[in-house]
KOLFIVEX-870015 format. One record per residue: x, y, z of N, C-alpha, C in turn. Coordinates in nm, 3 decimals. Example, Ala and Ser with C-alpha at 12.3 -4.5 7.8 and 13.67 -1.06 7.14 Angstrom:
n.u / n.v / n.w / ca.u / ca.v / ca.w / c.u / c.v / c.w
1.319 / -0.569 / 0.780 / 1.230 / -0.450 / 0.780 / 1.320 / -0.330 / 0.780 $
1.285 / -0.225 / 0.708 / 1.367 / -0.106 / 0.714 / 1.290 / 0.003 / 0.787 $
This chain:
n.u / n.v / n.w / ca.u / ca.v / ca.w / c.u / c.v / c.w
1.372 / -1.725 / 0.324 / 1.290 / -1.850 / 0.331 / 1.347 / -1.949 / 0.241 $
1.410 / -2.070 / 0.271 / 1.450 / -2.156 / 0.175 / 1.377 / -2.232 / 0.096 $
1.253 / -2.233 / 0.135 / 1.154 / -2.306 / 0.061 / 1.070 / -2.230 / -0.027 $
1.105 / -2.096 / -0.037 / 1.024 / -1.999 / -0.107 / 0.984 / -2.031 / -0.258 $
1.084 / -2.079 / -0.321 / 1.062 / -2.106 / -0.468 / 0.965 / -2.245 / -0.485 $
0.970 / -2.325 / -0.386 / 0.872 / -2.443 / -0.387 / 0.740 / -2.386 / -0.359 $
0.721 / -2.307 / -0.271 / 0.586 / -2.243 / -0.266 / 0.541 / -2.171 / -0.362 $
0.621 / -2.091 / -0.438 / 0.594 / -2.012 / -0.546 / 0.536 / -2.122 / -0.651 $
0.630 / -2.209 / -0.689 / 0.573 / -2.325 / -0.770 / 0.433 / -2.380 / -0.753 $
0.413 / -2.409 / -0.626 / 0.283 / -2.464 / -0.581 / 0.176 / -2.361 / -0.607 $
0.189 / -2.230 / -0.584 / 0.103 / -2.109 / -0.600 / 0.067 / -2.117 / -0.755 $
0.181 / -2.112 / -0.828 / 0.154 / -2.127 / -0.977 / 0.058 / -2.238 / -1.023 $
0.086 / -2.340 / -0.962 / 0.017 / -2.485 / -1.004 / -0.132 / -2.448 / -0.977 $
-0.164 / -2.393 / -0.874 / -0.290 / -2.381 / -0.818 / -0.363 / -2.263 / -0.923 $
-0.290 / -2.148 / -0.951 / -0.344 / -2.069 / -1.038 / -0.373 / -2.129 / -1.172 $
-0.293 / -2.221 / -1.218 / -0.314 / -2.287 / -1.357 / -0.406 / -2.415 / -1.367 $
-0.438 / -2.458 / -1.242 / -0.501 / -2.595 / -1.256 / -0.641 / -2.586 / -1.158 $
-0.629 / -2.503 / -1.067 / -0.746 / -2.513 / -0.976 / -0.874 / -2.455 / -1.044 $
-1.001 / -2.519 / -1.027 / -1.114 / -2.465 / -1.084 / -1.170 / -2.376 / -0.978 $
-1.127 / -2.355 / -0.857 / -1.188 / -2.265 / -0.758 / -1.133 / -2.121 / -0.776 $
-1.221 / -2.043 / -0.818 / -1.180 / -1.898 / -0.847 / -1.121 / -1.834 / -0.727 $
-1.183 / -1.856 / -0.598 / -1.129 / -1.800 / -0.476 / -0.977 / -1.856 / -0.447 $
-0.965 / -1.980 / -0.474 / -0.818 / -2.018 / -0.462 / -0.713 / -1.962 / -0.559 $
-0.761 / -1.957 / -0.668 / -0.666 / -1.887 / -0.790 / -0.649 / -1.740 / -0.742 $
-0.762 / -1.660 / -0.685 / -0.752 / -1.531 / -0.662 / -0.637 / -1.507 / -0.547 $
-0.663 / -1.595 / -0.440 / -0.556 / -1.576 / -0.339 / -0.410 / -1.606 / -0.370 $
-0.401 / -1.719 / -0.458 / -0.254 / -1.746 / -0.506 / -0.204 / -1.635 / -0.590 $
-0.298 / -1.574 / -0.672 / -0.236 / -1.465 / -0.757 / -0.210 / -1.341 / -0.659 $
-0.301 / -1.314 / -0.578 / -0.269 / -1.204 / -0.491 / -0.138 / -1.218 / -0.399 $
-0.112 / -1.340 / -0.343 / -0.003 / -1.366 / -0.271 / 0.122 / -1.353 / -0.363 $
0.113 / -1.404 / -0.485 / 0.233 / -1.396 / -0.571 / 0.260 / -1.252 / -0.615 $
0.165 / -1.174 / -0.654 / 0.179 / -1.034 / -0.684 / 0.242 / -0.940 / -0.568 $
0.199 / -0.986 / -0.459 / 0.243 / -0.911 / -0.335 / 0.397 / -0.951 / -0.305 $
0.421 / -1.072 / -0.317 / 0.563 / -1.122 / -0.292 / 0.653 / -1.031 / -0.396 $
0.608 / -1.058 / -0.527 / 0.712 / -0.969 / -0.625 / 0.722 / -0.840 / -0.593 $
0.619 / -0.768 / -0.544 / 0.616 / -0.630 / -0.550 / 0.706 / -0.581 / -0.423 $
0.687 / -0.657 / -0.324 / 0.778 / -0.636 / -0.199 / 0.927 / -0.668 / -0.212 $
0.931 / -0.762 / -0.305 / 1.081 / -0.793 / -0.337 / 1.136 / -0.722 / -0.447 $
1.063 / -0.622 / -0.491 / 1.110 / -0.525 / -0.587 / 1.108 / -0.577 / -0.718 $
1.072 / -0.688 / -0.753 / 1.064 / -0.768 / -0.887 / 0.935 / -0.737 / -0.979 $
0.935 / -0.610 / -1.024 / 0.814 / -0.550 / -1.080 / 0.781 / -0.619 / -1.211 $
0.887 / -0.666 / -1.282 / 0.847 / -0.735 / -1.413 / 0.776 / -0.845 / -1.385 $
0.808 / -0.934 / -1.287 / 0.738 / -1.062 / -1.252 / 0.596 / -1.017 / -1.199 $
0.577 / -0.911 / -1.122 / 0.469 / -0.853 / -1.062 / 0.370 / -0.820 / -1.170 $
0.426 / -0.767 / -1.299 / 0.357 / -0.715 / -1.392 / 0.271 / -0.849 / -1.459 $
0.351 / -0.958 / -1.481 / 0.296 / -1.080 / -1.535 / 0.180 / -1.110 / -1.454 $
0.194 / -1.107 / -1.315 / 0.093 / -1.172 / -1.224 / -0.041 / -1.064 / -1.241 $
-0.014 / -0.944 / -1.250 / -0.115 / -0.851 / -1.258 / -0.196 / -0.856 / -1.376 $
-0.138 / -0.891 / -1.491 / -0.189 / -0.915 / -1.626 / -0.298 / -1.023 / -1.603 $
-0.253 / -1.128 / -1.519 / -0.351 / -1.250 / -1.521 / -0.466 / -1.214 / -1.430 $
-0.459 / -1.085 / -1.373 / -0.594 / -1.040 / -1.296 / -0.711 / -1.041 / -1.379 $
-0.677 / -0.998 / -1.507 / -0.804 / -0.967 / -1.594 / -0.889 / -1.062 / -1.619 $
-0.860 / -1.192 / -1.647 / -0.945 / -1.297 / -1.643 / -1.026 / -1.325 / -1.511 $
-0.974 / -1.310 / -1.413 / -1.007 / -1.340 / -1.259 / -1.136 / -1.228 / -1.253 $
-1.093 / -1.108 / -1.257 / -1.198 / -0.983 / -1.244 / -1.314 / -1.007 / -1.306 $
-1.327 / -1.060 / -1.438 / -1.435 / -1.062 / -1.504 / -1.525 / -1.180 / -1.479 $
-1.492 / -1.263 / -1.387 / -1.553 / -1.385 / -1.355 / -1.671 / -1.359 / -1.267 $
-1.797 / -1.402 / -1.299 / -1.913 / -1.375 / -1.221 / -1.904 / -1.453 / -1.087 $
-1.807 / -1.532 / -1.051 / -1.805 / -1.624 / -0.947 / -1.712 / -1.548 / -0.825 $
-1.631 / -1.446 / -0.867 / -1.544 / -1.383 / -0.776 / -1.631 / -1.291 / -0.650 $
-1.593 / -1.308 / -0.542 / -1.655 / -1.226 / -0.433 / -1.618 / -1.089 / -0.438 $
-1.695 / -0.976 / -0.387 / -1.658 / -0.840 / -0.379 / -1.533 / -0.836 / -0.292 $
-1.520 / -0.906 / -0.193 / -1.404 / -0.891 / -0.112 / -1.282 / -0.926 / -0.178 $
-1.279 / -1.022 / -0.268 / -1.139 / -1.073 / -0.338 / -1.145 / -0.982 / -0.453 $
-1.237 / -0.935 / -0.505 / -1.223 / -0.831 / -0.621 / -1.152 / -0.702 / -0.584 $
-1.200 / -0.646 / -0.451 / -1.141 / -0.537 / -0.400 / -1.000 / -0.563 / -0.359 $
-0.970 / -0.664 / -0.316 / -0.840 / -0.718 / -0.282 / -0.735 / -0.691 / -0.398 $
-0.804 / -0.748 / -0.523 / -0.710 / -0.741 / -0.642 / -0.709 / -0.582 / -0.679 $
-0.799 / -0.516 / -0.677 / -0.788 / -0.363 / -0.686 / -0.693 / -0.312 / -0.621 $
-0.674 / -0.342 / -0.477 / -0.594 / -0.289 / -0.397 / -0.442 / -0.319 / -0.434 $
-0.427 / -0.455 / -0.470 / -0.284 / -0.514 / -0.512 / -0.265 / -0.428 / -0.641 $
-0.333 / -0.411 / -0.730 / -0.313 / -0.330 / -0.851 / -0.267 / -0.195 / -0.837 $
-0.346 / -0.127 / -0.725 / -0.314 / 0.011 / -0.699 / -0.177 / 0.034 / -0.650 $
-0.134 / -0.071 / -0.565 / 0.015 / -0.082 / -0.500 / 0.112 / -0.103 / -0.608 $
0.079 / -0.189 / -0.702 / 0.170 / -0.218 / -0.813 / 0.187 / -0.097 / -0.917 $
0.070 / -0.030 / -0.944 / 0.072 / 0.086 / -1.040 / 0.169 / 0.196 / -0.972 $
0.138 / 0.228 / -0.827 / 0.210 / 0.312 / -0.752 / 0.369 / 0.281 / -0.770 $
0.411 / 0.153 / -0.730 / 0.538 / 0.130 / -0.723 / 0.612 / 0.122 / -0.865 $
0.531 / 0.107 / -0.973 / 0.580 / 0.117 / -1.102 / 0.573 / 0.259 / -1.157 $
0.522 / 0.358 / -1.104 / 0.530 / 0.489 / -1.143 / 0.405 / 0.525 / -1.250 $
0.311 / 0.438 / -1.247 / 0.199 / 0.458 / -1.332 / 0.094 / 0.511 / -1.227 $
0.115 / 0.651 / -1.208 / 0.022 / 0.719 / -1.099 / -0.114 / 0.723 / -1.121 $
-0.154 / 0.748 / -1.266 / -0.288 / 0.766 / -1.292 / -0.349 / 0.629 / -1.289 $
-0.281 / 0.520 / -1.320 / -0.337 / 0.397 / -1.330 / -0.366 / 0.358 / -1.171 $
-0.277 / 0.393 / -1.084 / -0.283 / 0.376 / -0.938 / -0.415 / 0.429 / -0.889 $
-0.435 / 0.552 / -0.919 / -0.564 / 0.619 / -0.883 / -0.685 / 0.554 / -0.920 $
-0.676 / 0.507 / -1.053 / -0.797 / 0.444 / -1.112 / -0.828 / 0.306 / -1.034 $
-0.727 / 0.239 / -1.010 / -0.734 / 0.106 / -0.945 / -0.795 / 0.126 / -0.807 $
-0.745 / 0.230 / -0.741 / -0.797 / 0.256 / -0.591 / -0.943 / 0.286 / -0.599 $
-0.962 / 0.378 / -0.690 / -1.111 / 0.425 / -0.693 / -1.211 / 0.310 / -0.742 $
-1.165 / 0.211 / -0.841 / -1.254 / 0.118 / -0.848 / -1.276 / 0.026 / -0.735 $
-1.151 / 0.006 / -0.645 / -1.198 / -0.060 / -0.519 / -1.285 / 0.003 / -0.436 $
-1.252 / 0.139 / -0.408 / -1.339 / 0.215 / -0.330 / -1.482 / 0.222 / -0.381 $
-1.494 / 0.241 / -0.503 / -1.649 / 0.250 / -0.566 / -1.718 / 0.093 / -0.524 $
-1.634 / -0.006 / -0.538 / -1.717 / -0.135 / -0.520 / -1.728 / -0.157 / -0.371 $
-1.630 / -0.100 / -0.281 / -1.646 / -0.104 / -0.148 / -1.791 / -0.035 / -0.091 $
-1.793 / 0.082 / -0.160 / -1.916 / 0.158 / -0.125 / -2.052 / 0.110 / -0.171 $
-2.042 / 0.028 / -0.283 / -2.171 / -0.032 / -0.339 / -2.197 / -0.160 / -0.282 $
-2.091 / -0.227 / -0.207 / -2.131 / -0.348 / -0.150 / -2.108 / -0.370 / -0.002 $
-2.054 / -0.260 / 0.066 / -2.060 / -0.253 / 0.197 / -1.933 / -0.330 / 0.262 $
-1.834 / -0.366 / 0.157 / -1.725 / -0.439 / 0.195 / -1.608 / -0.340 / 0.210 $
-1.556 / -0.297 / 0.357 / -1.467 / -0.189 / 0.349 / -1.350 / -0.227 / 0.418 $
-1.318 / -0.357 / 0.401 / -1.196 / -0.420 / 0.474 / -1.076 / -0.358 / 0.425 $
-1.075 / -0.308 / 0.301 / -0.940 / -0.278 / 0.236 / -0.932 / -0.105 / 0.195 $
-1.030 / -0.050 / 0.256 / -1.043 / 0.097 / 0.221 / -0.917 / 0.177 / 0.275 $
-0.862 / 0.138 / 0.374 / -0.735 / 0.210 / 0.420 / -0.612 / 0.210 / 0.333 $
-0.598 / 0.095 / 0.288 / -0.495 / 0.060 / 0.204 / -0.520 / 0.110 / 0.050 $
-0.646 / 0.102 / 0.015 / -0.679 / 0.159 / -0.122 / -0.655 / 0.325 / -0.118 $
-0.689 / 0.385 / -0.025 / -0.686 / 0.527 / 0.007 / -0.536 / 0.556 / 0.012 $
-0.462 / 0.469 / 0.101 / -0.301 / 0.481 / 0.112 / -0.230 / 0.480 / -0.014 $
-0.258 / 0.368 / -0.100 / -0.177 / 0.360 / -0.228 / -0.220 / 0.478 / -0.310 $
-0.335 / 0.523 / -0.316 / -0.373 / 0.627 / -0.390 / -0.304 / 0.763 / -0.347 $
-0.305 / 0.781 / -0.206 / -0.219 / 0.887 / -0.159 / -0.076 / 0.887 / -0.181 $
-0.014 / 0.765 / -0.177 / 0.125 / 0.753 / -0.222 / 0.163 / 0.770 / -0.366 $
0.076 / 0.740 / -0.461 / 0.069 / 0.770 / -0.583 / 0.073 / 0.912 / -0.607 $
-0.029 / 0.980 / -0.528 / -0.021 / 1.134 / -0.529 / 0.095 / 1.202 / -0.504 $
0.160 / 1.173 / -0.376 / 0.281 / 1.216 / -0.335 / 0.403 / 1.188 / -0.437 $
0.397 / 1.064 / -0.493 / 0.513 / 1.041 / -0.575 / 0.510 / 1.117 / -0.697 $
0.406 / 1.177 / -0.738 / 0.392 / 1.259 / -0.857 / 0.395 / 1.401 / -0.821 $
0.404 / 1.445 / -0.692 / 0.407 / 1.580 / -0.630 / 0.292 / 1.643 / -0.622 $
0.168 / 1.573 / -0.606 / 0.053 / 1.643 / -0.580 / 0.014 / 1.608 / -0.423 $
0.040 / 1.709 / -0.364 / 0.040 / 1.683 / -0.202 / -0.097 / 1.714 / -0.182 $
-0.168 / 1.806 / -0.253 / -0.312 / 1.830 / -0.222 / -0.404 / 1.722 / -0.250 $
-0.373 / 1.646 / -0.343 / -0.455 / 1.520 / -0.376 / -0.423 / 1.432 / -0.276 $
-0.299 / 1.411 / -0.238 / -0.270 / 1.307 / -0.136 / -0.338 / 1.326 / -0.006 $
-0.336 / 1.470 / 0.034 / -0.403 / 1.507 / 0.159 / -0.557 / 1.456 / 0.146 $
-0.616 / 1.474 / 0.035 / -0.769 / 1.431 / 0.028 / -0.784 / 1.291 / 0.051 $
-0.703 / 1.194 / -0.003 / -0.706 / 1.069 / 0.037 / -0.681 / 1.020 / 0.181 $
-0.565 / 1.094 / 0.243 / -0.528 / 1.068 / 0.387 / -0.652 / 1.139 / 0.468 $
-0.716 / 1.230 / 0.446 / -0.841 / 1.271 / 0.522 / -0.943 / 1.194 / 0.527 $
-0.968 / 1.110 / 0.430 / -1.063 / 1.006 / 0.426 / -1.024 / 0.879 / 0.519 $
-0.901 / 0.869 / 0.540 / -0.843 / 0.749 / 0.636 / -0.877 / 0.800 / 0.777 $
-0.834 / 0.928 / 0.808 / -0.819 / 0.974 / 0.937 / -0.933 / 0.959 / 1.038 $
-1.062 / 0.955 / 0.984 / -1.174 / 0.923 / 1.080 / -1.166 / 0.801 / 1.123 $
-1.121 / 0.703 / 1.049 / -1.135 / 0.548 / 1.070 / -1.020 / 0.501 / 1.138 $
-0.920 / 0.592 / 1.211 / -0.811 / 0.520 / 1.268 / -0.835 / 0.437 / 1.388 $
-0.941 / 0.487 / 1.464 / -0.974 / 0.393 / 1.579 / -1.027 / 0.249 / 1.550 $
-1.040 / 0.223 / 1.435 / -1.113 / 0.094 / 1.402 / -1.038 / 0.004 / 1.290 $
-0.935 / 0.066 / 1.234 / -0.847 / -0.004 / 1.133 / -0.753 / -0.094 / 1.192 $
-0.704 / -0.177 / 1.125 / -0.587 / -0.271 / 1.174 / -0.456 / -0.181 / 1.202 $
-0.376 / -0.250 / 1.290 / -0.248 / -0.171 / 1.327 / -0.170 / -0.135 / 1.209 $
-0.154 / -0.235 / 1.102 / -0.068 / -0.213 / 0.989 / -0.116 / -0.099 / 0.895 $
-0.259 / -0.086 / 0.907 / -0.305 / 0.021 / 0.831 / -0.295 / 0.161 / 0.918 $
-0.283 / 0.143 / 1.044 / -0.260 / 0.265 / 1.108 / -0.106 / 0.317 / 1.092 $
-0.019 / 0.221 / 1.075 / 0.112 / 0.244 / 1.032 / 0.133 / 0.313 / 0.905 $
0.060 / 0.258 / 0.813 / 0.055 / 0.313 / 0.672 / 0.012 / 0.443 / 0.662 $
-0.103 / 0.487 / 0.740 / -0.147 / 0.620 / 0.740 / -0.033 / 0.704 / 0.787 $
0.037 / 0.688 / 0.901 / 0.119 / 0.756 / 0.971 / 0.245 / 0.793 / 0.889 $
0.293 / 0.680 / 0.818 / 0.423 / 0.705 / 0.731 / 0.365 / 0.782 / 0.612 $
0.260 / 0.779 / 0.573 / 0.238 / 0.867 / 0.454 / 0.194 / 1.007 / 0.503 $
0.126 / 1.027 / 0.617 / 0.125 / 1.153 / 0.671 / 0.260 / 1.222 / 0.700 $
0.339 / 1.143 / 0.732 / 0.481 / 1.188 / 0.783 / 0.542 / 1.234 / 0.643 $
0.518 / 1.156 / 0.529 / 0.582 / 1.196 / 0.404 / 0.516 / 1.328 / 0.349 $
0.388 / 1.326 / 0.356 / 0.314 / 1.458 / 0.312 / 0.366 / 1.578 / 0.396 $
0.389 / 1.556 / 0.527 / 0.406 / 1.673 / 0.611 / 0.560 / 1.718 / 0.580 $
0.649 / 1.625 / 0.565 / 0.785 / 1.639 / 0.525 / 0.791 / 1.717 / 0.398 $
0.716 / 1.689 / 0.284 / 0.720 / 1.763 / 0.147 / 0.674 / 1.903 / 0.166 $
0.583 / 1.907 / 0.262 / 0.524 / 2.051 / 0.287 / 0.612 / 2.137 / 0.386 $
0.724 / 2.077 / 0.434 / 0.800 / 2.158 / 0.520 / 0.781 / 2.168 / 0.661 $
0.662 / 2.083 / 0.699 / 0.619 / 2.093 / 0.836 / 0.684 / 1.964 / 0.913 $
0.800 / 1.991 / 0.949 / 0.896 / 1.882 / 1.015 / 0.848 / 1.837 / 1.154 $
0.797 / 1.935 / 1.249 / 0.740 / 1.885 / 1.356 / 0.627 / 1.782 / 1.338 $
0.536 / 1.810 / 1.259 / 0.433 / 1.696 / 1.232 / 0.488 / 1.589 / 1.163 $
0.582 / 1.605 / 1.068 / 0.634 / 1.499 / 1.007 / 0.697 / 1.395 / 1.129 $
0.772 / 1.455 / 1.205 / 0.838 / 1.378 / 1.310 / 0.743 / 1.303 / 1.413 $
0.627 / 1.372 / 1.428 / 0.523 / 1.321 / 1.516 / 0.474 / 1.196 / 1.438 $
0.432 / 1.191 / 1.330 / 0.373 / 1.098 / 1.232 / 0.471 / 0.985 / 1.212 $
0.605 / 1.019 / 1.198 / 0.712 / 0.931 / 1.158 / 0.735 / 0.830 / 1.312 $
0.732 / 0.887 / 1.408 / 0.736 / 0.825 / 1.543 / 0.621 / 0.726 / 1.551 $
0.502 / 0.773 / 1.514 / 0.380 / 0.672 / 1.528 / 0.392 / 0.569 / 1.438 $
0.450 / 0.604 / 1.314 / 0.452 / 0.488 / 1.222 / 0.555 / 0.369 / 1.269 $
0.662 / 0.423 / 1.325 / 0.764 / 0.324 / 1.375 / 0.710 / 0.251 / 1.481 $
0.631 / 0.315 / 1.580 / 0.562 / 0.244 / 1.685 / 0.460 / 0.143 / 1.645 $
0.381 / 0.167 / 1.556 / 0.276 / 0.062 / 1.502 / 0.344 / -0.036 / 1.419 $
0.462 / -0.009 / 1.346 / 0.514 / -0.115 / 1.261 / 0.574 / -0.225 / 1.357 $
0.649 / -0.146 / 1.459 / 0.706 / -0.241 / 1.564 / 0.605 / -0.324 / 1.626 $
0.480 / -0.281 / 1.631 / 0.364 / -0.373 / 1.710 / 0.331 / -0.478 / 1.607 $
0.331 / -0.440 / 1.485 / 0.285 / -0.562 / 1.387 / 0.381 / -0.669 / 1.369 $
0.511 / -0.628 / 1.409 / 0.609 / -0.729 / 1.381 / 0.659 / -0.741 / 1.244 $
0.620 / -0.629 / 1.163 / 0.659 / -0.634 / 1.018 / 0.794 / -0.572 / 0.996 $
0.912 / -0.648 / 0.992 / 1.041 / -0.598 / 0.979 / 1.062 / -0.511 / 0.874 $
1.000 / -0.547 / 0.763 / 1.034 / -0.473 / 0.634 / 0.980 / -0.319 / 0.651 $
0.860 / -0.307 / 0.705 / 0.790 / -0.182 / 0.720 / 0.853 / -0.101 / 0.829 $
0.900 / -0.184 / 0.938 / 0.951 / -0.105 / 1.046 / 1.103 / -0.057 / 0.983 $
1.174 / -0.120 / 0.903 / 1.295 / -0.065 / 0.847 / 1.274 / 0.080 / 0.764 $
1.157 / 0.060 / 0.694 / 1.131 / 0.180 / 0.603 / 1.081 / 0.289 / 0.690 $
1.004 / 0.259 / 0.786 / 0.963 / 0.361 / 0.887 / 1.087 / 0.428 / 0.955 $
1.180 / 0.365 / 0.998 / 1.289 / 0.410 / 1.072 / 1.370 / 0.491 / 0.983 $
1.377 / 0.449 / 0.852 / 1.449 / 0.524 / 0.729 / 1.378 / 0.672 / 0.719 $
1.247 / 0.651 / 0.721 / 1.179 / 0.793 / 0.694 / 1.186 / 0.875 / 0.828 $
1.186 / 0.830 / 0.938 / 1.232 / 0.903 / 1.055 / 1.348 / 0.967 / 1.048 $
1.450 / 0.890 / 0.994 / 1.607 / 0.940 / 0.990 / 1.603 / 1.057 / 0.905 $
1.538 / 1.049 / 0.789 / 1.520 / 1.157 / 0.683 / 1.478 / 1.297 / 0.769 $
1.355 / 1.270 / 0.828 / 1.307 / 1.403 / 0.906 / 1.397 / 1.443 / 1.018 $
1.470 / 1.377 / 1.088 / 1.553 / 1.398 / 1.190 / 1.691 / 1.480 / 1.126 $
1.742 / 1.420 / 1.012 / 1.847 / 1.486 / 0.949 / 1.791 / 1.647 / 0.894 $
1.691 / 1.647 / 0.839 / 1.648 / 1.752 / 0.780 / 1.605 / 1.870 / 0.903 $
1.563 / 1.809 / 1.013 / 1.535 / 1.905 / 1.135 / 1.661 / 1.970 / 1.173 $
1.749 / 1.876 / 1.178 / 1.902 / 1.913 / 1.236 / 1.946 / 2.035 / 1.144 $
1.941 / 2.019 / 0.999 / 1.977 / 2.110 / 0.915 / 1.891 / 2.252 / 0.925 $
1.783 / 2.236 / 0.951 / 1.688 / 2.352 / 0.978 / 1.728 / 2.428 / 1.091 $
1.758 / 2.350 / 1.201 / 1.803 / 2.426 / 1.330 / 1.941 / 2.492 / 1.316 $
2.026 / 2.429 / 1.245 / 2.158 / 2.471 / 1.223 / 2.131 / 2.594 / 1.130 $
2.058 / 2.604 / 1.049 / 2.056 / 2.712 / 0.955 / 1.985 / 2.833 / 1.038 $
1.906 / 2.819 / 1.130 / 1.831 / 2.938 / 1.198 / 1.943 / 2.957 / 1.317 $
2.025 / 2.883 / 1.346 / 2.117 / 2.927 / 1.470 / 2.250 / 3.003 / 1.398 $
2.252 / 3.003 / 1.278 / 2.377 / 3.088 / 1.217 / 2.346 / 3.235 / 1.196 $
């Protein structure tokens, strides 16, 4: 996007100048998400640090506060701070439970599961995934994609390749439905890993 830097500058202007806490929060959330998906975690960290002033404001709505917790959980997972990832996710989930605002539950649980998988704790990851599973019929398509790619990852680590492939195929289908090219590419790569390992396993059995 050739105008991206211009929009980033405008977002930073809003963060620094706007008196509206909700405008500031959405701008910070968008900036943090951009830097995380772009792989620029150093810049994402600066944005995440600025969350602290916002989260202590009495004017912020539960919806936006939970959103910030969700972004924090994703950042901490991506940066390898797995305990902080779990804490941020649980803060969001606790607030969701106390306020009834459950819009981001699947992503909070998903980031917590991803953090657990990244540190090698499959049992903890399964606990988070089991909390998403009953909601699959009513969560957004992108959340369904996220659940299935994480379930594929967990099954792959556990050595259950048929189940991993089933979930990987579902993740690819849901990501294609959302039109999110980045996640579709990621999901297809994950499916490729499963297919390669399945072929190796078959060849080993045939010998």
